[in-house]
FISEFI-261138 format. One line per field, with one value per residue (C-alpha): z negated, y, x negated; residue in one letter. Coordinates in steps of 0.1 Angstrom, whole numbers, padded with zeros to 4 digits, m for minus. Example, Ala and Ser with C-alpha at 12.3 -4.5 7.8 and 13.67 -1.06 7.14 Angstrom:
// residues 2
Z	(m0078 / m0071);
Y	(m0045 / m0011);
X	(m0123 / m0137);
code	(a / s);
// end
This chain:
// residues 206
Z	(m0753 / m0736 / m0714 / m0740 / m0765 / m0742 / m0751 / m0726 / m0729 / m0715 / m0683 / m0665 / m0669 / m0656 / m0624 / m0620 / m0618 / m0594 / m0569 / m0573 / m0565 / m0534 / m0521 / m0527 / m0507 / m0478 / m0479 / m0476 / m0442 / m0429 / m0443 / m0428 / m0394 / m0396 / m0404 / m0376 / m0352 / m0364 / m0360 / m0326 / m0315 / m0328 / m0311 / m0277 / m0280 / m0288 / m0257 / m0235 / m0248 / m0242 / m0208 / m0199 / m0212 / m0192 / m0159 / m0165 / m0171 / m0143 / m0119 / m0132 / m0127 / m0091 / m0085 / m0097 / m0075 / m0043 / m0052 / m0056 / m0022 / m0005 / m0019 / m0008 / 0028 / 0029 / 0017 / 0044 / 0070 / 0057 / 0035 / 0063 / 0069 / 0059 / 0078 / 0108 / 0107 / 0109 / 0137 / 0160 / 0162 / 0175 / 0203 / 0209 / 0213 / 0238 / 0258 / 0258 / 0270 / 0299 / 0308 / 0310 / 0342 / 0373 / 0393 / 0422 / 0401 / 0384 / 0418 / 0431 / 0398 / 0403 / 0383 / 0346 / 0348 / 0362 / 0335 / 0308 / 0320 / 0323 / 0287 / 0274 / 0292 / 0281 / 0244 / 0246 / 0259 / 0232 / 0206 / 0218 / 0218 / 0181 / 0170 / 0187 / 0170 / 0136 / 0143 / 0155 / 0185 / 0208 / 0209 / 0246 / 0244 / 0280 / 0296 / 0264 / 0246 / 0218 / 0185 / 0154 / 0136 / 0165 / 0181 / 0170 / 0195 / 0201 / 0229 / 0253 / 0290 / 0313 / 0336 / 0353 / 0367 / 0336 / 0306 / 0280 / 0250 / 0273 / 0265 / 0296 / 0284 / 0259 / 0240 / 0217 / 0216 / 0186 / 0169 / 0148 / 0121 / 0121 / 0117 / 0103 / 0122 / 0115 / 0135 / 0155 / 0192 / 0199 / 0228 / 0252 / 0254 / 0283 / 0282 / 0307 / 0323 / 0322 / 0289 / 0281 / 0280 / 0247 / 0245 / 0250 / 0222 / 0226 / 0231 / 0241 / 0275 / 0276);
Y	(0159 / 0158 / 0130 / 0118 / 0117 / 0096 / 0060 / 0032 / 0027 / 0063 / 0058 / 0035 / 0058 / 0087 / 0066 / 0057 / 0094 / 0102 / 0074 / 0085 / 0121 / 0111 / 0089 / 0118 / 0141 / 0115 / 0110 / 0143 / 0149 / 0117 / 0126 / 0161 / 0147 / 0121 / 0150 / 0171 / 0143 / 0136 / 0174 / 0173 / 0144 / 0161 / 0194 / 0175 / 0155 / 0189 / 0205 / 0176 / 0179 / 0216 / 0212 / 0186 / 0210 / 0239 / 0219 / 0208 / 0243 / 0255 / 0229 / 0237 / 0273 / 0267 / 0243 / 0270 / 0296 / 0274 / 0266 / 0303 / 0311 / 0284 / 0294 / 0331 / 0317 / 0297 / 0326 / 0349 / 0323 / 0305 / 0334 / 0343 / 0307 / 0315 / 0347 / 0332 / 0302 / 0329 / 0349 / 0319 / 0317 / 0352 / 0341 / 0313 / 0338 / 0358 / 0327 / 0315 / 0350 / 0349 / 0314 / 0322 / 0341 / 0322 / 0333 / 0345 / 0367 / 0383 / 0390 / 0406 / 0425 / 0463 / 0495 / 0491 / 0454 / 0450 / 0475 / 0454 / 0422 / 0437 / 0451 / 0417 / 0400 / 0427 / 0423 / 0386 / 0388 / 0413 / 0389 / 0361 / 0382 / 0394 / 0356 / 0346 / 0375 / 0362 / 0326 / 0313 / 0289 / 0273 / 0235 / 0224 / 0194 / 0186 / 0158 / 0150 / 0118 / 0117 / 0126 / 0123 / 0149 / 0173 / 0163 / 0152 / 0129 / 0135 / 0110 / 0086 / 0091 / 0061 / 0067 / 0041 / 0066 / 0079 / 0059 / 0051 / 0074 / 0105 / 0137 / 0146 / 0173 / 0200 / 0210 / 0235 / 0244 / 0238 / 0260 / 0257 / 0280 / 0276 / 0239 / 0232 / 0223 / 0253 / 0237 / 0204 / 0205 / 0189 / 0167 / 0138 / 0108 / 0084 / 0047 / 0019 / 0031 / 0013 / 0009 / 0021 / m0008 / m0015 / m0007 / m0038 / m0050 / m0063 / m0102 / m0103 / m0117 / m0155);
X	(m0602 / m0636 / m0647 / m0670 / m0642 / m0619 / m0615 / m0618 / m0580 / m0575 / m0595 / m0571 / m0543 / m0564 / m0572 / m0535 / m0525 / m0553 / m0542 / m0505 / m0514 / m0534 / m0506 / m0480 / m0502 / m0505 / m0467 / m0455 / m0468 / m0452 / m0419 / m0421 / m0430 / m0400 / m0376 / m0390 / m0384 / m0349 / m0341 / m0356 / m0334 / m0304 / m0312 / m0318 / m0286 / m0267 / m0284 / m0275 / m0237 / m0236 / m0252 / m0224 / m0197 / m0211 / m0213 / m0177 / m0165 / m0184 / m0169 / m0134 / m0138 / m0151 / m0121 / m0097 / m0113 / m0111 / m0076 / m0068 / m0085 / m0067 / m0033 / m0040 / m0049 / m0019 / 0003 / m0010 / m0001 / 0029 / 0044 / 0066 / 0082 / 0116 / 0118 / 0101 / 0127 / 0154 / 0138 / 0134 / 0172 / 0172 / 0148 / 0173 / 0201 / 0181 / 0173 / 0209 / 0219 / 0195 / 0204 / 0239 / 0234 / 0222 / 0192 / 0213 / 0235 / 0205 / 0188 / 0222 / 0227 / 0227 / 0229 / 0240 / 0242 / 0205 / 0193 / 0210 / 0196 / 0160 / 0164 / 0173 / 0145 / 0120 / 0131 / 0128 / 0093 / 0084 / 0100 / 0080 / 0048 / 0054 / 0061 / 0028 / 0011 / 0020 / 0011 / 0045 / 0041 / 0067 / 0062 / 0059 / 0078 / 0091 / 0069 / 0052 / 0052 / 0079 / 0064 / 0088 / 0067 / 0075 / 0106 / 0139 / 0155 / 0194 / 0200 / 0182 / 0181 / 0178 / 0150 / 0127 / 0103 / 0088 / 0073 / 0097 / 0095 / 0089 / 0107 / 0126 / 0150 / 0148 / 0181 / 0167 / 0129 / 0108 / 0084 / 0053 / 0039 / 0001 / m0004 / 0031 / 0063 / 0086 / 0115 / 0112 / 0124 / 0159 / 0150 / 0164 / 0140 / 0136 / 0142 / 0140 / 0106 / 0074 / 0057 / 0023 / m0002 / m0018 / m0055 / m0076 / m0096 / m0131 / m0131 / m0096 / m0105 / m0106);
code	(m / s / d / e / n / r / t / p / a / d / q / p / e / m / a / d / q / t / v / d / a / e / h / g / a / a / a / a / p / d / d / l / a / a / q / f / a / a / e / k / e / r / l / e / a / e / i / v / a / l / k / d / k / f / l / r / a / f / a / e / a / d / n / v / r / r / r / a / e / r / e / v / a / d / a / k / v / y / g / i / t / g / f / a / r / d / i / v / t / v / a / d / d / f / e / r / a / l / g / a / i / d / a / d / a / r / e / k / a / e / g / t / l / k / t / l / l / d / g / i / d / l / t / s / r / a / l / t / h / t / l / t / k / h / g / v / a / r / i / e / a / e / g / a / k / f / d / p / n / m / h / q / a / m / f / e / v / p / n / a / e / v / p / t / g / t / v / v / q / v / i / q / p / g / y / k / l / g / d / r / v / l / r / p / a / l / v / g / v / s / k / g / g / p / k / v / a / p / a / e / t / p / g / s / e / a);
// end
């Protein structure tokens, strides 16, 4: 049907179709932009979530590595704990053997006896050197303030000349392995002496 043959009733219908087509063409880019924006938002959220998972996994892996390094380092130092604890008893035996002979008898010793005593003394020194080489150190307790982490009190000794709580006698020496106490020292602790004055706090003077 030509434009000349169209009736007036057909004209509004054609006009409506033209408007709808123009509206659809305009609406399509808006819908596409909205879809792109939604997809972008979803992808950004996914990136944030993945980044968070990666950082958590990296932190956990770093913690595991540090833990492993610390365990390896501890194993190098403290792996001989049981062996060292047994060996220090041998050091005790050497010390008791040497202490059983008084100084005068050792000075007067001759021949085989002197050789034997010198050999025991030399072996004791070598053992002490070996223990030190592997991180085992003797706890110097005598004259120190009693420390329950380092010392085990066996008895109290009345002594008014030294502060109360001072180690005045060592029954059995203690040892440390690295920073850990391998065996506490068995000690006698003074009592009856002067007490250490507490530190003054600011404003205590009236």
